[in-house]
C-alpha positions as a Markdown table, in Angstrom:
| # | Residue | x | y | z |
|---|---|---|---|---|
| 1 | Unk | 52.4 | 193.4 | 53.5 |
| 2 | Unk | 51.6 | 193.1 | 57.3 |
| 3 | Unk | 52.3 | 190.7 | 60.4 |
| 4 | Unk | 50.4 | 187.7 | 61.2 |
| 5 | Unk | 50.3 | 185.8 | 64.6 |
| 6 | Unk | 48.8 | 182.7 | 65.5 |
| 7 | Unk | 48.5 | 180.3 | 68.9 |
| 8 | Unk | 47.1 | 176.8 | 68.9 |
| 9 | Unk | 46.2 | 174.1 | 71.0 |
| 10 | Unk | 45.9 | 170.8 | 69.7 |
| 11 | Unk | 44.4 | 167.8 | 72.0 |
| 12 | Unk | 44.3 | 164.1 | 70.7 |
| 13 | Unk | 42.4 | 161.5 | 72.7 |
| 14 | Unk | 41.7 | 157.9 | 71.7 |
| 15 | Unk | 38.7 | 158.9 | 69.5 |
| 16 | Unk | 38.8 | 162.6 | 69.1 |
| 17 | Unk | 40.8 | 165.4 | 67.9 |
| 18 | Unk | 40.5 | 168.9 | 69.0 |
| 19 | Unk | 41.8 | 172.4 | 68.1 |
| 20 | Unk | 41.7 | 176.0 | 69.5 |
| 21 | Unk | 43.3 | 178.5 | 67.3 |
| 22 | Unk | 43.8 | 182.2 | 67.9 |
| 23 | Unk | 44.8 | 184.0 | 64.4 |
| 24 | Unk | 45.6 | 187.6 | 64.0 |
| 25 | Unk | 46.6 | 189.6 | 60.9 |
| 26 | Unk | 47.2 | 193.1 | 60.7 |
| 27 | Unk | 47.8 | 194.4 | 57.0 |
| 28 | Unk | 49.5 | 197.5 | 56.0 |
| 29 | Unk | 48.4 | 199.8 | 53.0 |
| 30 | Unk | 46.1 | 197.9 | 50.7 |
| 31 | Unk | 46.4 | 194.8 | 52.8 |
| 32 | Unk | 44.7 | 196.4 | 55.9 |
| 33 | Unk | 41.5 | 195.6 | 54.2 |
| 34 | Unk | 42.1 | 191.9 | 54.9 |
| 35 | Unk | 43.2 | 192.4 | 58.6 |
| 36 | Unk | 41.2 | 190.0 | 60.8 |
| 37 | Unk | 41.3 | 188.5 | 64.2 |
| 38 | Unk | 39.9 | 184.9 | 64.6 |
| 39 | Unk | 39.2 | 182.4 | 67.2 |
| 40 | Unk | 38.3 | 179.0 | 65.9 |
| 41 | Unk | 38.1 | 175.4 | 66.9 |
| 42 | Unk | 37.8 | 171.9 | 65.2 |
| 43 | Unk | 36.3 | 168.6 | 67.0 |
| 44 | Unk | 36.7 | 165.6 | 64.8 |
| 45 | Unk | 35.0 | 162.5 | 66.4 |
| 46 | Unk | 35.7 | 159.0 | 65.3 |
| 47 | Unk | 32.9 | 158.0 | 67.7 |
| 48 | Unk | 30.1 | 159.2 | 65.6 |
| 49 | Unk | 32.0 | 160.3 | 62.3 |
| 50 | Unk | 31.5 | 164.0 | 62.7 |
| 51 | Unk | 33.3 | 167.2 | 62.3 |
| 52 | Unk | 32.2 | 170.1 | 64.3 |
| 53 | Unk | 33.5 | 173.7 | 63.3 |
| 54 | Unk | 33.5 | 176.2 | 66.1 |
| 55 | Unk | 33.5 | 180.1 | 66.4 |
| 56 | Unk | 34.5 | 180.9 | 69.6 |
| 57 | Unk | 34.0 | 184.8 | 69.0 |
| 58 | Unk | 30.3 | 184.3 | 67.8 |
| 59 | Unk | 29.8 | 181.4 | 70.1 |
| 60 | Unk | 28.5 | 179.2 | 67.3 |
| 61 | Unk | 29.2 | 176.0 | 65.8 |
| 62 | Unk | 28.2 | 173.7 | 62.7 |
| 63 | Unk | 28.3 | 169.9 | 62.5 |
| 64 | Unk | 29.0 | 167.6 | 59.3 |
| 65 | Unk | 29.3 | 164.2 | 58.9 |
| 66 | Unk | 32.4 | 162.5 | 57.3 |
| 67 | Unk | 30.3 | 161.5 | 54.1 |
| 68 | Unk | 29.0 | 165.0 | 53.8 |
| 69 | Unk | 32.6 | 166.5 | 53.9 |
| 70 | Unk | 33.9 | 163.6 | 51.4 |
| 71 | Unk | 30.8 | 164.6 | 49.1 |
| 72 | Unk | 31.7 | 168.4 | 49.0 |
| 73 | Unk | 35.2 | 167.9 | 48.4 |
| 74 | Unk | 34.3 | 165.2 | 45.5 |
| 75 | Unk | 32.0 | 167.9 | 44.0 |
| 76 | Unk | 34.7 | 170.6 | 44.4 |
| 77 | Unk | 37.6 | 168.5 | 42.9 |
| 78 | Unk | 35.3 | 167.6 | 39.9 |
| 79 | Unk | 34.7 | 171.4 | 39.5 |
| 80 | Unk | 38.2 | 172.2 | 39.5 |
| 81 | Unk | 39.4 | 169.6 | 37.1 |
| 82 | Unk | 36.9 | 170.8 | 34.6 |
| 83 | Unk | 38.0 | 174.3 | 34.8 |
| 84 | Unk | 41.4 | 173.1 | 34.6 |
| 85 | Unk | 41.2 | 171.0 | 31.4 |
| 86 | Unk | 41.8 | 173.7 | 29.0 |
| 87 | Unk | 44.9 | 174.8 | 30.6 |
| 88 | Unk | 46.3 | 171.3 | 31.4 |
| 89 | Unk | 48.4 | 171.0 | 28.1 |
| 90 | Unk | 50.1 | 174.5 | 29.1 |
| 91 | Unk | 51.3 | 173.3 | 32.5 |
| 92 | Unk | 55.0 | 172.2 | 32.8 |
| 93 | Unk | 55.9 | 170.4 | 35.8 |
| 94 | Unk | 59.5 | 170.3 | 37.0 |
| 95 | Unk | 60.7 | 167.9 | 39.6 |
| 96 | Unk | 63.5 | 169.3 | 41.5 |
| 97 | Unk | 66.2 | 166.8 | 43.1 |
| 98 | Unk | 65.6 | 166.8 | 47.0 |
| 99 | Unk | 68.8 | 167.4 | 49.1 |
| 100 | Unk | 68.7 | 167.1 | 52.8 |
| 101 | Unk | 71.2 | 166.9 | 55.8 |
| 102 | Unk | 70.7 | 166.0 | 59.5 |
| 103 | Unk | 72.8 | 167.2 | 62.2 |
| 104 | Unk | 74.9 | 164.7 | 64.1 |
| 105 | Unk | 74.7 | 166.5 | 67.6 |
| 106 | Unk | 71.4 | 168.0 | 69.1 |
| 107 | Unk | 70.9 | 171.5 | 70.3 |
| 108 | Unk | 68.4 | 172.9 | 72.5 |
| 109 | Unk | 65.3 | 174.6 | 70.7 |
| 110 | Unk | 62.5 | 175.9 | 72.6 |
| 111 | Unk | 63.5 | 174.1 | 75.6 |
| 112 | Unk | 63.7 | 170.7 | 74.0 |
| 113 | Unk | 66.8 | 168.7 | 72.8 |
| 114 | Unk | 66.4 | 168.5 | 68.9 |
| 115 | Unk | 68.3 | 167.7 | 65.9 |
| 116 | Unk | 68.3 | 169.9 | 62.7 |
| 117 | Unk | 67.0 | 168.6 | 59.2 |
| 118 | Unk | 67.6 | 170.9 | 56.5 |
| 119 | Unk | 65.6 | 170.1 | 53.3 |
| 120 | Unk | 66.1 | 171.8 | 50.1 |
| 121 | Unk | 62.9 | 170.8 | 47.5 |
| 122 | Unk | 61.2 | 173.8 | 45.9 |
| 123 | Unk | 62.7 | 176.3 | 48.4 |
| 124 | Unk | 64.2 | 175.5 | 51.8 |
| 125 | Unk | 62.9 | 174.0 | 55.0 |
| 126 | Unk | 64.7 | 173.8 | 58.3 |
| 127 | Unk | 63.1 | 171.5 | 60.8 |
| 128 | Unk | 64.1 | 170.6 | 64.2 |
| 129 | Unk | 62.9 | 167.3 | 65.7 |
| 130 | Unk | 63.1 | 165.4 | 68.9 |
| 131 | Unk | 64.5 | 161.8 | 69.0 |
| 132 | Unk | 63.5 | 161.4 | 72.7 |
| 133 | Unk | 59.8 | 162.7 | 72.6 |
| 134 | Unk | 57.5 | 160.4 | 70.6 |
| 135 | Unk | 53.9 | 160.6 | 69.6 |
| 136 | Unk | 51.8 | 157.7 | 71.2 |
| 137 | Unk | 50.5 | 154.8 | 69.1 |
| 138 | Unk | 47.1 | 156.3 | 69.4 |
| 139 | Unk | 48.0 | 159.6 | 68.2 |
| 140 | Unk | 49.4 | 158.0 | 64.9 |
| 141 | Unk | 46.1 | 156.0 | 64.6 |
| 142 | Unk | 43.8 | 158.9 | 64.8 |
| 143 | Unk | 45.9 | 160.9 | 62.6 |
| 144 | Unk | 45.4 | 158.5 | 59.8 |
| 145 | Unk | 41.8 | 158.4 | 60.6 |
| 146 | Unk | 41.2 | 162.1 | 60.1 |
| 147 | Unk | 43.6 | 163.1 | 57.5 |
| 148 | Unk | 40.9 | 163.5 | 54.8 |
| 149 | Unk | 38.9 | 165.8 | 57.2 |
| 150 | Unk | 41.6 | 168.0 | 58.9 |
| 151 | Unk | 43.6 | 170.5 | 56.7 |
| 152 | Unk | 44.5 | 172.8 | 59.4 |
| 153 | Unk | 47.9 | 174.3 | 59.0 |
| 154 | Unk | 48.1 | 175.0 | 62.6 |
| 155 | Unk | 48.5 | 171.2 | 63.2 |
| 156 | Unk | 52.0 | 170.4 | 62.1 |
| 157 | Unk | 52.1 | 166.8 | 61.0 |
| 158 | Unk | 54.9 | 166.5 | 58.5 |
| 159 | Unk | 56.0 | 163.1 | 57.2 |
| 160 | Unk | 59.7 | 163.0 | 57.6 |
| 161 | Unk | 60.3 | 159.3 | 57.0 |
| 162 | Unk | 61.5 | 159.8 | 53.7 |
| 163 | Unk | 64.6 | 161.4 | 55.2 |
| 164 | Unk | 65.1 | 158.6 | 57.7 |
| 165 | Unk | 63.5 | 160.1 | 60.5 |
| 166 | Unk | 60.7 | 157.9 | 62.7 |
| 167 | Unk | 57.3 | 158.5 | 61.8 |
| 168 | Unk | 56.6 | 159.1 | 65.4 |
| 169 | Unk | 59.1 | 162.0 | 66.1 |
| 170 | Unk | 57.8 | 165.3 | 67.5 |
| 171 | Unk | 58.5 | 168.4 | 65.2 |
| 172 | Unk | 60.1 | 171.2 | 67.7 |
| 173 | Unk | 60.6 | 174.0 | 65.3 |
| 174 | Unk | 60.0 | 174.4 | 61.4 |
| 175 | Unk | 60.9 | 177.2 | 59.1 |
| 176 | Unk | 59.9 | 177.0 | 55.5 |
| 177 | Unk | 61.1 | 179.6 | 52.7 |
| 178 | Unk | 59.9 | 179.4 | 49.1 |
| 179 | Unk | 58.7 | 181.8 | 46.5 |
| 180 | Unk | 55.3 | 182.1 | 48.1 |
| 181 | Unk | 56.8 | 183.5 | 51.4 |
| 182 | Unk | 58.2 | 182.3 | 54.8 |
| 183 | Unk | 56.2 | 180.0 | 57.3 |
| 184 | Unk | 57.3 | 179.4 | 61.0 |
| 185 | Unk | 56.2 | 177.1 | 63.4 |
| 186 | Unk | 57.2 | 176.7 | 67.0 |
| 187 | Unk | 56.3 | 174.1 | 69.5 |
| 188 | Unk | 55.8 | 175.7 | 73.2 |
| 189 | Unk | 54.7 | 172.9 | 75.3 |
| 190 | Unk | 54.0 | 169.1 | 74.7 |
| 191 | Unk | 52.1 | 167.3 | 77.4 |
| 192 | Unk | 50.9 | 163.7 | 77.9 |
| 193 | Unk | 48.1 | 163.6 | 80.2 |
| 194 | Unk | 44.5 | 162.4 | 80.5 |
| 195 | Unk | 42.4 | 165.0 | 78.6 |
| 196 | Unk | 39.5 | 166.9 | 80.4 |
| 197 | Unk | 36.4 | 165.8 | 78.7 |
| 198 | Unk | 35.0 | 169.1 | 78.8 |
| 199 | Unk | 37.9 | 170.3 | 76.5 |
| 200 | Unk | 36.7 | 167.9 | 73.8 |
| 201 | Unk | 33.1 | 169.0 | 73.7 |
| 202 | Unk | 31.5 | 172.4 | 72.1 |
| 203 | Unk | 30.6 | 174.7 | 74.9 |
| 204 | Unk | 26.8 | 174.1 | 76.0 |
| 205 | Unk | 25.8 | 177.9 | 75.5 |
| 206 | Unk | 27.0 | 177.8 | 71.7 |
| 207 | Unk | 24.3 | 178.2 | 69.2 |
| 208 | Unk | 24.2 | 175.4 | 66.5 |
| 209 | Unk | 24.2 | 176.9 | 63.0 |
| 210 | Unk | 24.1 | 175.4 | 59.2 |
| 211 | Unk | 27.6 | 176.7 | 58.4 |
| 212 | Unk | 30.6 | 178.4 | 60.1 |
């Protein structure tokens, strides 16, 4: 079908979440029509309860409040519920048992010491996580505060507590295989530092628009 490549940078401060994502998809055959290159960003601020979506290629951005986003989600959810009422009786949900194992010894993955977690649940996921590197408390706090407004797959934040892994553990690498395809994630760098405030702001020369 084609090849996909993505590179992302994620920054957390005590009151803000920032992501900068470059995404490229090169399709083959019919899928070439879906080929695209994107460079987008998101700033979620707990200071003024807003979400800014950024298009770095077009130098544009839009802003919505938390209330506006939740209202849009509610409207969309109600519409989907109404559309699915006729088919609800035909749906069969099969709960598969979960099997998982965790390696006893660490290995070096992407330059980090990591343990291997293998999960069999609607497919197979292999996750390497660190017991040494931990997410700061303020990162966990802001993740809880923005989880209703951030759905980016580029920001890997999988809850591993059901497998006995600490909630503040850092995921180093993840590979998931299912009937829908294969997904890969690799952590290249992880830094604890004071974020440059300018990195957490929309560039001054970008144009504000109604919607991105």
